[in-house]
Structure formats: structure tokens, C-alpha cells
C-alpha positions, -999 to +999 in steps of 0.1 A: +000+000+000+014+034-010+021+057+019+000+089+019+021+120+013+014+150+035+021+184+020+027+213+044+011+247+040+044+261+027+045+233+002+009+241-010+018+278-012+048+270-033+027+248-056+001+276-058+026+302-068+043+280-094+009+268-107-004+304-110+028+315-129+027+285-153-011+286-159-010+323-166+012+316-197-015+297-215-049+299-198-074+321-217-088+351-198-123+336-197-110+306-176-086+328-155-116+350-145-131+319-128-103+319-103-105+357-101-141+354-092-132+329-064-106+354-051-133+381-049-156+358-029-128+346-006-116+382-001-150+393+010-153+363+033-119+372+048-129+409+053-160+397+071-140+372+093-112+395+103-131+415+130-144+382+144-109+368+144-096+398+163-124+397+189-124+359+192-086+356+197-076+388+215-103+390+242-098+356+258-060+358+254-059+391+275-084+376+299-063+345+305-030+365+307-044+387+335-058+360+358-035+353+387-010+377+374+019+381+398+051+400+398+070+374+378+043+371+352+042+409+348+080+410+344+080+381+319+052+397+299+070+431+299+103+416+287+085+395+260+066+426+248+098+447+249+116+420+228+087+420+203+086+458+200+124+460+197+122+435+169+096+456+150+115+489+153+149+471+147+134+458+115+119+492+105+151+511+109+172+483+092+147+481+064+147+519+059+184+517+051+186+484+032+153+478+014+154+510-008+188+497-020+174+463-028+140+472-042+129+500-064+094+513-070+079+501-102+051+517-122+038+483-132+030+476-096+002+502-099-018+471-109-014+457-074-028+489-058-057+493-083-063+458-096-096+468-111-078+491-136-052+467-149-060+431-139-088+407-147-121+413-130-144+387-115-176+375-133-196+385-102-192+395-066-211+389-034-209+416-008-203+403+028-202+434+049-183+429+082-203+433+115-178+460+127-147+477+115-112+467+125-106+493+152-140+487+168-133+450+171-098+457+185-110+481+211-140+459+220-115+429+224-094+450+248-124+461+268-138+426+271-104+410+277-095+434+305-129+428+320-125+391+319-092+394+338-109+414+366-143+398+372-147+368+395-173+350+374-163+323+348-194+322+326-183+349+302-147+336+301-161+302+291-183+318+265-154+336+249-132+304+250-160+286+230-161+315+206-123+313+202-127+276+194-152+285+167-128+311+152-100+286+154-122+261+135-130+287+109-093+295+104-081+259+105-109+243+084-119+270+060-095+300+056-061+283+058-070+253+035-084+278+009-054+301+011-033+282-016-062+285-041-065+322-033-028+327-038-029+306-070-056+330-084-036+361-073-004+349-091-024+337-121-039+373-124-005+389-118+011+367-146-017+376-170-012+413-163+026+410-167+038+416-131+052+382-122+089+387-128+090+417-105+072+399-077+094+368-078+126+389-078+112+408-048+104+376-030+140+363-032+156+396-021+132+400+008+136+364+020+174+368+021+171+401+040+147+387+066+170+357+072+199+380+079+178+401+102+167+369+121+204+360+128+212+395+139+181+396+162+191+364+179+226+376+184+213+408+200+189+388+222+215+364+235+243+389+240+219+410+261+207+379+280+243+367+285+253+401+300+224+400+324+226+363+333+264+364+334+267+335+309+285+330+276+259+342+250+273+321+222+273+289+243+237+297+252+227+302+216+245+270+205+226+252+233+192+264+218+200+251+183+180+218+188+149+239+195+156+261+165+159+231+142+128+215+157+107+246+151+119+247+115+102+214+110+071+218+131+064+255+122+047+257+157+060+272+189+036+251+209+047+218+193+083+228+201+078+234+238+091+201+250+124+206+231+126+242+241+121+233+278+148+206+276+173+230+261+165+258+286+171+234+315+204+223+299+213+260+298+212+261+336+178+277+341+161+264+372+132+240+366+105+261+383+115+291+362+118+271+329+084+254+332+068+288+338+085+310+312+088+286+282+050+279+277+042+315+285+067+329+260+055+304+234+023+323+235+033+360+240+068+363+225+067+365+187+097+387+179+106+366+148+070+368+135+069+405+141+102+409+122+088+391+092+055+410+091+072+444+094+098+436+068+073+421+043+050+451+047+078+476+041+090+457+010+055+456-006+049+493+001+083+503-013+077+482-044+043+498-048+059+533-046+041+541-013+057+561+015+072+542+044+073+564+075+079+560+112+046+578+118+026+550+102+048+520+112+054+532+148+017+528+157+015+496+135+044+480+154+030+489+188-005+474+179+011+444+162+030+434+194-004+432+212-022+414+185+006+388+182-004+375+216-036+362+201-020+347+170-034+311+165-009+283+168-012+271+132+012+277+103+005+312+090-015+321+121+004+352+129-002+368+095-039+360+098-041+378+131-023+408+116-044+412+084-068+436+101-040+460+111-024+458+076-057+469+061-067+495+086-033+511+095-012+505+063-040+505+037-034+470+022-061+459-002-071+423-009-044+418-035-016+432-014-028+412+016-026+380-005+010+388-015+017+395+021+004+361+031+024+343+004+056+362+013+051+356+050+044+318+047+075+315+026+095+324+057+071+309+083+095+282+096+123+307+102+101+331+121+088+303+144+124+291+150+135+327+159+105+330+183+113+298+203+151+303+203+146+338+217+124+322+245+156+307+259+172+341+262+141+354+281+141+324+304+178+330+313+170+367+321+140+358+343+160+331+361+186+358+370+159+383+381+142+357+402+174+350+421 
């Protein structure tokens, strides 16, 4: 009996991109418009779901984080947020220097900003208006989450946990499985309109840039942690390599927790500190994911000839650090949680969001590996503070 071959989300995305490019060379426009029609329907569904995703993930996450919060929890959360925010601003300032040298604005990318003017149009559309806008859902999630962390009752907390399960089911069973088909349609349309060569070249340059930034970020994290914990930072970083490699394969911080915990203990962190910080940081410390999202967003805006300013990205990074706490633990989950901010704060339309998803997923494993490896640095710092 033949063994069933399982293809990862990254594999499906790669197939979708290649398939869209190849199919765009010979498919007639009448057939290509079928996939463009699907993209329009899926994009409307995504727009409807994003406020629900934010509310369903952020509110219970804040509620759970606040319950039983003590001094050590507060310090750990503050350090994790500080690391995430540093990652975002480190990426912004590095990207401001490097990305304009790697990427140049292209007039042909106007089609990505105004696809209705240059690219194929769907046969029909079905409007699915969202129940609320992005900022309303975000503020509502904060209000409810803070309330859940303060009230003594558990009924509302249980209700929002069930709602989170529904949202996770929507993401895992509908949105994520359909993403490759959505990306296929985007690249099919881009190929037909003559944009594909520019996009692929951009992908390669940005992926190399992000990988270099990941290495630099880990070095900064462990040199800082080594100075605080009075340990050799390079020995600490080498010790965390098994967790890094495991995360490359699993693409999940949660699935890597056993290996991360084992390596943190080998690093000399006390067990009672390790078993507290590692699972918590697997949830709230997403410095690598934040790095990828900021770098990808900057690259796409630069290619589209849009301004990239600290005024717009400063607020985006601060909000992104909070939203990342609620990112679902599935491949591509962080970018799904960030889509609302990309649209509301940076002006990404459906086409740019699809490119963002494809570019992010292409580096998903490296971001997860950066997240869990950095958890070891935080554990060492917390161990030193606790002493």
C-alpha cells in the first residue's frame, strides 16, 4: 500500500505560486476569470471574518493572561513585549536603510494597488459586509479582555473560550485550506497582467534580507541575556539550536515546547522558572514573526511606490505586538491575526494582503524558529531576576 504523502502549508503555497505562474502563460482570460471570481468571494469572506478573528482571539487571550498575574508574570510579559517591540523597530530602521537599495518602485505595480484598472475582473461579486470595522473590534476585544481578567465569574470567560474555538475552527478548516487556491488566483492574475517577474525577484531579495535580520536579532537577544545572566551568550545560543531546528520542521511554537524546555534546562535555568517561562513565551513572545511582518509590509509598500514612514509604522508595530499575543498556533496564524492591522493602518487591499500572506508563509518556519530560540534568552534573564 502506498504511503499517503502529507504536504505542508508552505508546500501548497509553493505549488500555488508555481501553478499560477505557469497557468498564466496559456490559460485564456475567460478561464482565468473563474479563479479571479473565487478570489473576490474569498476576499469578501476574509474581510467579514477579520473583525471576528480579532475579537475571538484577543479578548480571551488578554483575559487568561491577566488572571492570577503576579510580579514574575508581569516581568516576563513586559520583557516579551519589549523584545517584540524592539524586533519591530529594529526591522523598520534596518529596512529603511537596506530595502530601498534592494527594491525600487515600479510603475507596473500600480496594478497591485488598483487591480480593477489593470488586472482581470471577476464575473460577479457577493458583498459580505463585516459586522464592525477593525478598530472597533480591537477596542472591543481590549475592553472585554481586561474585564474578563478582573471579574470573578467564569461564565463569560467560558463563552469567549468557546467563541475562540469557533474562530480557530474557521481559520483551520476554511481559511487556511483555501489560502493556496486564493494565492494561485492572485499569481495567475499577476502573470496575465505581466507583473510576475518583478514579484518573484522581490520575494527572493526580501527572504534573504529577513533571514539575515533573524540571525542579527538572535545575536542581540543572547548577547543581552548573557550580559544580564552572566553567561556565555554564544554557548547559550548554541545550546538552543535543537529547539531552532525542531521549530523549522514543526512550524509551531507550541509543538516545540518540549524541546525548548529541555534545552533551557540544559542552559542552567532552574526548573521552576523554565516550566513557567517557556510555555508563556511560546504564546506571547513572537519577535521573529513581528520581524517578518514588518519587513514584508515595508517591502511591498516600497515596491508599490508608497511612502514608508515612522509615523505609520510606529503605531502599527505597537499594535502588532499586542495582536501577536492572540495569533493562533497554526502555520500562518500570525499573519492571519495581523491582516486587520495591515488593512486599517497601512492600507493593504485584498491583492496586497494575498501577496503578504504568500511572502510571510515562505518564511514561516524561520520566524517560528526565531521565536522559540529567543524564548531561551528570556528564560535566562527571568532566572537571573528571580534570584
